[in-house]
Each structure stands twice: as structure tokens, then as C-alpha cells.
A tleap script that builds the chain and sets N, CA, C and O, in Angstrom:
source leaprc.protein.ff14SB
mol = sequence {
  NMET ARG ILE LEU ALA LEU VAL PHE SER LEU
  MET ALA MET PRO VAL TRP ALA SER SER PHE
  ASP ARG PRO ILE PRO GLN ALA GLN SER ALA
  THR ALA GLU PHE TRP PHE ALA LEU GLY SER
  LEU GLY LEU ILE ALA ALA LEU TYR LEU VAL
  HIE ARG LEU VAL SER ARG CLYS
}
set mol.1.N position { -39.512 2.552 16.668 }
set mol.1.CA position { -38.627 1.712 15.878 }
set mol.1.C position { -38.716 2.078 14.401 }
set mol.1.O position { -37.712 2.070 13.689 }
set mol.2.N position { -39.918 2.398 13.948 }
set mol.2.CA position { -40.087 2.772 12.541 }
set mol.2.C position { -39.390 4.096 12.254 }
set mol.2.O position { -38.833 4.293 11.174 }
set mol.3.N position { -39.424 4.995 13.221 }
set mol.3.CA position { -38.771 6.297 13.028 }
set mol.3.C position { -37.253 6.106 12.983 }
set mol.3.O position { -36.557 6.750 12.198 }
set mol.4.N position { -36.757 5.214 13.837 }
set mol.4.CA position { -35.329 4.944 13.839 }
set mol.4.C position { -34.872 4.352 12.510 }
set mol.4.O position { -33.811 4.719 12.004 }
set mol.5.N position { -35.652 3.449 11.943 }
set mol.5.CA position { -35.319 2.864 10.649 }
set mol.5.C position { -35.359 3.935 9.567 }
set mol.5.O position { -34.526 3.925 8.661 }
set mol.6.N position { -36.307 4.853 9.646 }
set mol.6.CA position { -36.388 5.943 8.668 }
set mol.6.C position { -35.174 6.863 8.774 }
set mol.6.O position { -34.617 7.285 7.761 }
set mol.7.N position { -34.772 7.168 9.995 }
set mol.7.CA position { -33.617 8.045 10.193 }
set mol.7.C position { -32.358 7.387 9.635 }
set mol.7.O position { -31.569 8.040 8.953 }
set mol.8.N position { -32.163 6.079 9.925 }
set mol.8.CA position { -30.985 5.390 9.410 }
set mol.8.C position { -31.001 5.274 7.894 }
set mol.8.O position { -29.952 5.369 7.257 }
set mol.9.N position { -32.163 5.072 7.314 }
set mol.9.CA position { -32.222 4.969 5.854 }
set mol.9.C position { -31.938 6.322 5.201 }
set mol.9.O position { -31.357 6.370 4.117 }
set mol.10.N position { -32.335 7.411 5.838 }
set mol.10.CA position { -32.031 8.733 5.286 }
set mol.10.C position { -30.548 9.074 5.446 }
set mol.10.O position { -29.967 9.756 4.601 }
set mol.11.N position { -29.944 8.595 6.530 }
set mol.11.CA position { -28.519 8.862 6.742 }
set mol.11.C position { -27.656 8.090 5.758 }
set mol.11.O position { -26.542 8.521 5.461 }
set mol.12.N position { -28.130 6.968 5.247 }
set mol.12.CA position { -27.342 6.134 4.354 }
set mol.12.C position { -27.558 6.471 2.883 }
set mol.12.O position { -27.150 5.707 2.009 }
set mol.13.N position { -28.179 7.578 2.605 }
set mol.13.CA position { -28.433 7.951 1.215 }
set mol.13.C position { -27.118 8.245 0.495 }
set mol.13.O position { -26.203 8.811 1.092 }
set mol.14.N position { -27.014 7.871 -0.773 }
set mol.14.CA position { -25.777 8.138 -1.514 }
set mol.14.C position { -25.504 9.625 -1.716 }
set mol.14.O position { -24.399 9.998 -2.109 }
set mol.15.N position { -26.475 10.465 -1.460 }
set mol.15.CA position { -26.282 11.910 -1.627 }
set mol.15.C position { -25.200 12.409 -0.666 }
set mol.15.O position { -24.476 13.355 -0.976 }
set mol.16.N position { -25.097 11.780 0.476 }
set mol.16.CA position { -24.139 12.228 1.480 }
set mol.16.C position { -22.712 11.802 1.147 }
set mol.16.O position { -21.761 12.364 1.690 }
set mol.17.N position { -22.550 10.830 0.273 }
set mol.17.CA position { -21.217 10.322 -0.050 }
set mol.17.C position { -20.490 11.286 -0.987 }
set mol.17.O position { -21.090 11.860 -1.895 }
set mol.18.N position { -19.213 11.448 -0.754 }
set mol.18.CA position { -18.426 12.295 -1.650 }
set mol.18.C position { -17.893 11.453 -2.800 }
set mol.18.O position { -17.750 10.237 -2.677 }
set mol.19.N position { -17.605 12.098 -3.899 }
set mol.19.CA position { -17.103 11.369 -5.056 }
set mol.19.C position { -15.646 10.970 -4.824 }
set mol.19.O position { -14.922 11.624 -4.074 }
set mol.20.N position { -15.234 9.894 -5.475 }
set mol.20.CA position { -13.864 9.379 -5.314 }
set mol.20.C position { -12.920 10.176 -6.194 }
set mol.20.O position { -13.149 10.326 -7.394 }
set mol.21.N position { -11.855 10.686 -5.587 }
set mol.21.CA position { -10.815 11.402 -6.330 }
set mol.21.C position { -9.610 10.488 -6.453 }
set mol.21.O position { -9.037 10.056 -5.452 }
set mol.22.N position { -9.231 10.197 -7.697 }
set mol.22.CA position { -8.069 9.318 -7.904 }
set mol.22.C position { -6.808 10.000 -7.401 }
set mol.22.O position { -6.610 11.195 -7.623 }
set mol.23.N position { -5.944 9.230 -6.716 }
set mol.23.CA position { -4.670 9.814 -6.295 }
set mol.23.C position { -3.748 10.018 -7.495 }
set mol.23.O position { -3.700 9.191 -8.406 }
set mol.24.N position { -3.031 11.116 -7.481 }
set mol.24.CA position { -2.118 11.436 -8.568 }
set mol.24.C position { -0.731 10.933 -8.178 }
set mol.24.O position { -0.202 11.346 -7.146 }
set mol.25.N position { -0.129 10.050 -8.978 }
set mol.25.CA position { 1.206 9.552 -8.621 }
set mol.25.C position { 2.244 10.669 -8.660 }
set mol.25.O position { 2.251 11.508 -9.560 }
set mol.26.N position { 3.111 10.654 -7.670 }
set mol.26.CA position { 4.162 11.664 -7.573 }
set mol.26.C position { 5.476 11.079 -8.086 }
set mol.26.O position { 5.676 9.864 -8.076 }
set mol.27.N position { 6.344 11.942 -8.523 }
set mol.27.CA position { 7.658 11.515 -8.991 }
set mol.27.C position { 8.497 11.050 -7.808 }
set mol.27.O position { 8.349 11.559 -6.697 }
set mol.28.N position { 9.382 10.080 -8.050 }
set mol.28.CA position { 10.253 9.581 -6.999 }
set mol.28.C position { 11.430 10.523 -6.817 }
set mol.28.O position { 11.972 11.054 -7.787 }
set mol.29.N position { 11.816 10.723 -5.581 }
set mol.29.CA position { 12.966 11.584 -5.309 }
set mol.29.C position { 14.258 10.784 -5.438 }
set mol.29.O position { 14.238 9.554 -5.485 }
set mol.30.N position { 15.367 11.488 -5.494 }
set mol.30.CA position { 16.667 10.825 -5.590 }
set mol.30.C position { 16.959 10.041 -4.323 }
set mol.30.O position { 17.591 8.986 -4.378 }
set mol.31.N position { 16.505 10.543 -3.180 }
set mol.31.CA position { 16.719 9.827 -1.922 }
set mol.31.C position { 15.980 8.502 -1.924 }
set mol.31.O position { 16.519 7.488 -1.480 }
set mol.32.N position { 14.743 8.500 -2.422 }
set mol.32.CA position { 13.975 7.256 -2.480 }
set mol.32.C position { 14.619 6.264 -3.437 }
set mol.32.O position { 14.645 5.063 -3.165 }
set mol.33.N position { 15.134 6.755 -4.547 }
set mol.33.CA position { 15.806 5.862 -5.492 }
set mol.33.C position { 17.082 5.279 -4.897 }
set mol.33.O position { 17.398 4.114 -5.137 }
set mol.34.N position { 17.819 6.073 -4.125 }
set mol.34.CA position { 19.035 5.585 -3.473 }
set mol.34.C position { 18.704 4.475 -2.487 }
set mol.34.O position { 19.365 3.437 -2.489 }
set mol.35.N position { 17.691 4.671 -1.641 }
set mol.35.CA position { 17.340 3.657 -0.651 }
set mol.35.C position { 16.769 2.407 -1.303 }
set mol.35.O position { 16.969 1.298 -0.807 }
set mol.36.N position { 16.057 2.582 -2.416 }
set mol.36.CA position { 15.552 1.418 -3.150 }
set mol.36.C position { 16.711 0.606 -3.721 }
set mol.36.O position { 16.701 -0.623 -3.645 }
set mol.37.N position { 17.708 1.279 -4.291 }
set mol.37.CA position { 18.883 0.583 -4.839 }
set mol.37.C position { 19.653 -0.122 -3.726 }
set mol.37.O position { 20.100 -1.254 -3.905 }
set mol.38.N position { 19.813 0.537 -2.580 }
set mol.38.CA position { 20.513 -0.071 -1.461 }
set mol.38.C position { 19.756 -1.291 -0.940 }
set mol.38.O position { 20.364 -2.316 -0.631 }
set mol.39.N position { 18.449 -1.183 -0.843 }
set mol.39.CA position { 17.643 -2.321 -0.415 }
set mol.39.C position { 17.694 -3.468 -1.403 }
set mol.39.O position { 17.718 -4.633 -1.007 }
set mol.40.N position { 17.711 -3.145 -2.693 }
set mol.40.CA position { 17.803 -4.191 -3.725 }
set mol.40.C position { 19.135 -4.928 -3.641 }
set mol.40.O position { 19.179 -6.153 -3.747 }
set mol.41.N position { 20.206 -4.186 -3.453 }
set mol.41.CA position { 21.518 -4.826 -3.303 }
set mol.41.C position { 21.575 -5.689 -2.041 }
set mol.41.O position { 22.163 -6.770 -2.050 }
set mol.42.N position { 20.971 -5.215 -0.975 }
set mol.42.CA position { 20.922 -6.001 0.254 }
set mol.42.C position { 20.129 -7.284 0.074 }
set mol.42.O position { 20.513 -8.330 0.597 }
set mol.43.N position { 19.035 -7.212 -0.657 }
set mol.43.CA position { 18.225 -8.406 -0.925 }
set mol.43.C position { 18.992 -9.406 -1.781 }
set mol.43.O position { 18.947 -10.609 -1.524 }
set mol.44.N position { 19.691 -8.916 -2.793 }
set mol.44.CA position { 20.484 -9.808 -3.642 }
set mol.44.C position { 21.586 -10.471 -2.828 }
set mol.44.O position { 21.842 -11.664 -2.991 }
set mol.45.N position { 22.243 -9.711 -1.951 }
set mol.45.CA position { 23.296 -10.277 -1.105 }
set mol.45.C position { 22.718 -11.331 -0.159 }
set mol.45.O position { 23.334 -12.375 0.052 }
set mol.46.N position { 21.544 -11.065 0.408 }
set mol.46.CA position { 20.926 -12.031 1.314 }
set mol.46.C position { 20.528 -13.295 0.560 }
set mol.46.O position { 20.697 -14.399 1.077 }
set mol.47.N position { 20.011 -13.151 -0.637 }
set mol.47.CA position { 19.641 -14.322 -1.430 }
set mol.47.C position { 20.876 -15.155 -1.775 }
set mol.47.O position { 20.815 -16.385 -1.765 }
set mol.48.N position { 21.983 -14.502 -2.078 }
set mol.48.CA position { 23.218 -15.231 -2.375 }
set mol.48.C position { 23.721 -15.980 -1.141 }
set mol.48.O position { 24.161 -17.125 -1.242 }
set mol.49.N position { 23.654 -15.333 0.019 }
set mol.49.CA position { 24.095 -15.989 1.237 }
set mol.49.C position { 23.213 -17.193 1.570 }
set mol.49.O position { 23.717 -18.220 2.025 }
set mol.50.N position { 21.931 -17.079 1.354 }
set mol.50.CA position { 21.030 -18.219 1.580 }
set mol.50.C position { 21.338 -19.325 0.590 }
set mol.50.O position { 21.300 -20.502 0.947 }
set mol.51.N position { 21.642 -18.968 -0.645 }
set mol.51.CA position { 22.013 -19.967 -1.653 }
set mol.51.C position { 23.259 -20.726 -1.216 }
set mol.51.O position { 23.300 -21.954 -1.301 }
set mol.52.N position { 24.280 -20.000 -0.747 }
set mol.52.CA position { 25.511 -20.652 -0.294 }
set mol.52.C position { 25.258 -21.563 0.906 }
set mol.52.O position { 25.830 -22.648 1.008 }
set mol.53.N position { 24.387 -21.102 1.819 }
set mol.53.CA position { 24.086 -21.880 3.019 }
set mol.53.C position { 23.345 -23.168 2.677 }
set mol.53.O position { 23.621 -24.218 3.257 }
set mol.54.N position { 22.417 -23.091 1.747 }
set mol.54.CA position { 21.593 -24.250 1.404 }
set mol.54.C position { 22.365 -25.230 0.521 }
set mol.54.O position { 22.173 -26.440 0.633 }
set mol.55.N position { 23.228 -24.728 -0.345 }
set mol.55.CA position { 23.906 -25.618 -1.292 }
set mol.55.C position { 25.091 -26.363 -0.676 }
set mol.55.O position { 25.619 -27.282 -1.302 }
set mol.56.N position { 25.518 -26.001 0.510 }
set mol.56.CA position { 26.624 -26.692 1.170 }
set mol.56.C position { 26.223 -28.089 1.594 }
set mol.56.O position { 25.086 -28.336 1.997 }
set mol.57.N position { 27.188 -29.008 1.493 }
set mol.57.CA position { 26.880 -30.383 1.905 }
set mol.57.C position { 27.791 -30.834 3.001 }
set mol.57.O position { 27.677 -31.966 3.472 }
savepdb mol mol.pdb
quit
């Protein structure tokens, strides 16, 4: 049991961990911007329809 604890403690040493590399943000493509604009317009239309549905008496 003592040997097992020693093995696990050696395996958990920070020496084995790799350093964190920050992700580099990439530029947005025209296709992504088009779909974002289309989704935004769809969301605005849905919000307007919900507004009309809720405000009716």
C-alpha cells in the first residue's frame, strides 16, 4: 500500500503537466458574419411576434 501511494504521488507531480497555451482568436469569415446577421434578424422577428402575441387582449 505504501508503494502504491508513492507511485501515485510521483505520477501526480507537476513536472508531468504541460504548460497552458492561450488560444489565439481567429478572424471571422464572411460566411460566419452572414449567418450571424441572419440569426440576429430571426431573433428580432421572433421577439416581435412574441410581443404581438402577449400584448393582444
